[in-house]
C-alpha positions in Angstrom: -30.5 -4.8 22.3 -27.5 -4.2 20.1 -25.7 -0.9 20.9 -25.2 1.2 17.8 -21.6 2.2 17.1 -21.0 5.9 17.0 -19.4 7.2 13.8 -15.8 8.4 14.4 -15.3 12.1 14.6 -13.3 13.9 11.9 -9.7 14.4 13.1 -8.0 17.7 13.0 -4.4 16.5 13.0 -4.1 17.2 9.2 -5.5 20.2 7.5 -8.2 19.3 5.0 -9.8 21.3 2.2 -13.2 22.8 2.7 -15.1 19.9 1.2 -13.1 17.1 2.7 -13.4 15.4 6.1 -10.8 13.0 7.5 -11.7 10.2 9.8 -9.4 7.8 11.7 -9.2 4.1 10.7 -5.9 2.5 11.9 -3.8 4.2 14.5 0.0 4.4 14.6 0.5 1.7 17.3 -1.8 -0.8 15.5 0.1 -0.3 12.3 3.6 -0.6 13.9 2.5 -3.9 15.7 1.4 -5.3 12.3 4.6 -4.2 10.6 6.7 -6.1 13.3 4.5 -9.2 12.7 5.0 -9.1 9.0 8.7 -8.6 9.3 9.1 -11.6 11.6 7.2 -13.8 9.1 9.2 -12.6 6.2 12.5 -13.1 8.0 11.5 -16.7 8.8 10.2 -17.5 5.4 13.3 -16.1 3.6 15.9 -17.5 6.1 19.1 -18.3 4.3 18.2 -16.1 1.4 18.6 -12.5 0.5 15.4 -11.3 -1.2 15.1 -8.1 -3.2 12.3 -6.0 -1.7 10.7 -3.8 -4.4 8.7 -0.9 -3.1 5.9 0.4 -5.3 6.1 4.2 -5.3 4.9 6.4 -4.2 2.5 5.0 -1.6 4.6 2.1 -0.2 7.8 4.0 0.8 6.8 4.7 4.4 5.6 1.1 5.0 8.7 -0.3 3.3 11.0 1.9 5.4 9.5 0.6 8.7 9.3 -3.0 7.4 12.9 -3.2 6.3 14.1 -1.9 9.7 12.3 -4.8 11.4 13.5 -7.6 9.0 16.3 -9.6 10.6 17.8 -11.2 7.4 20.0 -9.5 4.7 17.8 -7.8 2.0 18.3 -5.6 -1.0 15.9 -2.8 -1.8 14.8 -1.2 -5.1 11.8 0.8 -6.2 9.3 0.9 -9.1 7.4 4.2 -9.7 3.9 3.3 -10.8 1.0 5.6 -11.6 -2.7 4.7 -12.0 -4.6 7.3 -10.0 -3.4 10.8 -10.9 -5.5 13.3 -8.9 -8.7 11.2 -9.1 -10.2 9.2 -6.2 -10.5 6.1 -8.4 -7.9 4.1 -10.3 -7.9 4.7 -14.0 -7.0 1.0 -14.6 -4.2 2.1 -16.8 -0.8 1.2 -15.2 2.2 3.2 -16.1 5.8 2.5 -14.9 7.2 6.0 -14.4 10.5 4.9 -12.7 12.1 1.6 -13.3 14.3 -0.8 -11.3 18.0 0.1 -11.2 19.3 -3.5 -11.8 18.3 -6.7 -13.5 16.3 -9.1 -11.3 16.9 -12.4 -13.2 17.3 -15.2 -10.8 16.3 -13.1 -7.7 13.7 -13.7 -5.1 11.5 -10.7 -5.4 9.1 -9.4 -2.7 6.8 -6.6 -4.0 5.9 -4.2 -1.2 2.6 -2.5 -1.8 0.6 0.0 0.2 -2.9 -1.0 -0.8 -4.5 -3.5 -3.2 -7.5 -1.8 -4.7 -8.6 -3.2 -8.2 -5.7 -5.6 -8.2 -4.9 -4.5 -11.8 -1.6 -2.7 -10.9 -0.4 -5.6 -8.8 -1.3 -8.2 -11.4 0.6 -6.2 -14.0 3.6 -5.9 -11.8 3.7 -9.6 -10.9 3.6 -10.5 -14.6 6.3 -7.9 -15.3 8.6 -9.4 -12.7 8.1 -12.9 -14.1 8.9 -11.6 -17.6 12.2 -10.3 -16.2 12.9 -13.9 -15.1 12.8 -13.4 -11.3 13.2 -16.7 -9.6 10.3 -16.2 -7.2 7.8 -13.3 -6.9 5.7 -12.7 -3.8 3.7 -9.8 -2.5 3.5 -8.0 0.8 0.6 -5.5 1.1 -0.2 -3.4 4.1 -3.9 -3.0 3.1 -6.3 -5.0 1.0 -9.7 -3.6 -0.2 -11.5 -6.7 -1.5 -14.7 -4.8 -2.4 -12.8 -3.1 -5.2 -11.1 -6.1 -6.7 -11.4 -6.6 -10.5 -8.8 -9.4 -10.6 -7.8 -11.7 -7.8 -4.1 -11.5 -6.8 -2.4 -13.8 -4.3 -1.1 -11.8 -1.3 1.6 -13.7 0.5 1.8 -11.3 3.4 -1.1 -9.0 4.4 -1.5 -6.4 7.1 -5.2 -5.4 7.1 -8.4 -6.0 5.2 -10.1 -2.6 4.9 -13.5 -1.3 3.9 -14.2 0.5 0.6 -13.2 3.9 1.7 -10.8 6.4 0.2 -7.8 5.9 2.5 -4.9 8.3 3.2 -2.0 8.5 5.5 1.2 6.5 6.2 2.5 7.1 2.7 -0.9 7.0 1.0 -2.1 10.2 -0.6 -4.9 12.1 -2.2 -3.5 14.6 -4.8 -0.1 14.3 -3.1 -1.4 15.3 0.3 -1.7 13.3 3.6 1.3 11.0 3.0 3.0 12.3 6.2 0.3 11.2 8.6 1.5 8.5 11.0 -1.9 6.8 11.0 -4.3 5.7 8.3 -7.6 7.5 7.9 -10.3 7.9 5.3 -11.7 10.9 3.5 -15.3 11.8 2.8 -16.1 14.4 0.2 -19.0 16.7 -0.5 -20.7 16.0 -3.8 -19.4 19.2 -5.3 -15.8 18.2 -4.4 -16.3 14.8 -5.9 -17.4 16.3 -9.2 -14.2 18.3 -9.4 -11.9 15.3 -8.8 
């Protein structure tokens, strides 16, 4: 007889609104172990080169900060501010660059650092955008991938975790600018009345 898994209990570490419940998914130790693994792989693959790591704001900044400190080769860092969610729980599908790179990337090896791949539309847009700017090589490192939500397929060269179709928060990922400061990744569940307001 197969034992049924108990549903995780909501966590109280972060204050939630009345109609939100926060459940744990990936704890801090598991995330940090994966970050070290990804950094070792990146360091090996880019040995002898100095790639430009481009963090996709705002969600990827915590992940990128930890990743960079574990990479053992010279790197440069820059950021792209991108918006496709606003205060909704679903991507609008319309990608807007709200803060651009500081320097040209022509001839550079670019590694895009993304927090989560959802529809794939944002990442697909950014890869093409980097190629139009004549980057020599464009690769992607994503902490999380949510395949159930893909609308376009995007090649992920480095991937931390494949995750279920939940609304994830924590470790830089937000809902309406809250929860970014959590050291772990959890998921939110909403009452129907709260969903209608989103």
